[in-house]
Steps between C-alpha positions, in 0.01 A plus 500: 500500500460870421156503664646343814770768519247778446275362773796469734609859438143622546474315832832653609378850416175444688690363799739797502208739465315334789813509720555864409145589601543318832823688568331831416208422730736410783696820446182707497378338823843545659514869410146557625584339835823698525313821422242424771758417767714800400198729533424358845860554611521851355160620625611604854778713353267658243241565770767669714614726213145592402403566862797736530340711227159517666349725762407364842131508411560300182676229700240469777172622351534360146731200539349319200618775267847379404640810325495850650292775343797737508848357576639659817872513420559732793451203734848381403650844564321536835614156615862558390523841668338393826765239588869458399434199278811575297716436808307184588533360147872577502548325836315191379674491161845557654468234769346253254779547245773456762327193643464347153869561423611334826257210456613436143866485601462275804237277332733445204795419726304260721339331198841464336645341814210256528508396133869513408710446814551170676499500880356294783150586609406679177158333481440562870589867455260536210230325702548741790486799265178376341359411842521864605267581210224319690519744790232771498648846461335621820699242699824678408389850597584480871855358467569734209382798703725401792803459273443834326451676834837371624668651194302827531332441163142556612332787316755492216485404134818300558308280743239425236769416244703272730195316633397412143847423364437128438227338293442124526281516192786663308742227608257231385420668167864568409599148606240352266636713216861402573408130496397532136847611386699215348781381726730462200497877454602562862768229487644650181521841667679350800749323275573835335586638843187706567438582865170431675423872498559522125292188432213637706479850354640458148359160408207398721348844554462585127346157432242545777439872460124462453470316834693779671269754338191309611626478857600867503153609390323278752730614780467868409120486495492306828726747681334804345162379626627388841304664779484306828872463578600858401208637702640326809850650483450835323353790699673802344268650231802592287582129470150377420464256214218550253284236668525674837457843342189389314355362822570824683343696217190285523474559875590869518428664165248244378317512833420128482343517157332842496734607219478183296585664164831627643568162662444326165721757326779442751467124459522539123824695475668293772482185287613670179870411562404133515300519177779682318756248625288205390437640152873560455609155619199285405690331214768363733245430772287278274813333364615414849158357591490293181842340495637552854801677361661263248395362166630182346 
C-alpha cells in the first residue's frame, strides 16, 4: 500500500513538473511574440527620434546607419524657434480637452437615458444613433460647414469644438458599461429618493470610471490628431492646430523635406503630450479595456 502511495505521489510530482514546464514555455513564447510586435510598433517612433538627431547627410547618404555619429540636439531648438509650435500645441490641447469634457457629459446622459429610462421608441432611438456611426466622416463636412457658416463660426476654435461635441462611440462605450451595473443598486438608490442626476454622477460614474477614462483618452488623441476637418475651417495662423501647423512647417520651413532633421524634431515634440498623457493614465486605460468599466 505504501509503495502505491509513493508511486502515486511521484506521478503527481512529475505531472505538475511537466505542466509547469509547459506553462513556462508558453509564457516564454508569448513574451517573445509580444517583444517582437512591440518592437515593430515602436520602430517608427524610434526612427523618428533618431532621425531628429542626425544631419541631413546622415539621413539621405547613410540611411542604413541607425544612430547618428554626433547627436544634433540643436535640430529641436531650430524647429521650435522657426514656428510657433507652443501656440499650436496649446490650441490642439485646449480644443481637445473641451471637446472631451462635452463628449463625456452628453455621452453619459444619453447612455443613462437609453439604459435606465423607459420611453417609447428607445430602441429605435439607439438604432438611429448607432446608424450615424456608419456614415463616413467626409459625408458630414459639407452640412457641418454650412451650419457653422450660418452661425459665423468658421475660422474659430469654437466651431471646431461645437462640430465635435458628440461622439457616437462614446455613447456606445458608456452604454455598455452602464448595462453591467446591477439594477438592484439603481432601484435601491431610487427608493432612497436619489434623483437621476445623483444616480448618474454619484453612483454610476464612479463604478464605470475606467470606461470614462478609456473614452477620454481615445477621444483626446483623436481630436488632437485631427487634421482634415480643422484644415477646412481654420485659415487664421493664430488658430492653427498642431496638425495644421506641422503641415505648414513641412511645406514652408521644411521645404518639402529638404530639412528632414528639423521636420523629424518637430514631429517628435508634437506627440510628447500624447505620450505623457498615456503614461499617466495607462493604468485606467488598460483597466477600461479589460473589464469595460465594471467588475463583478
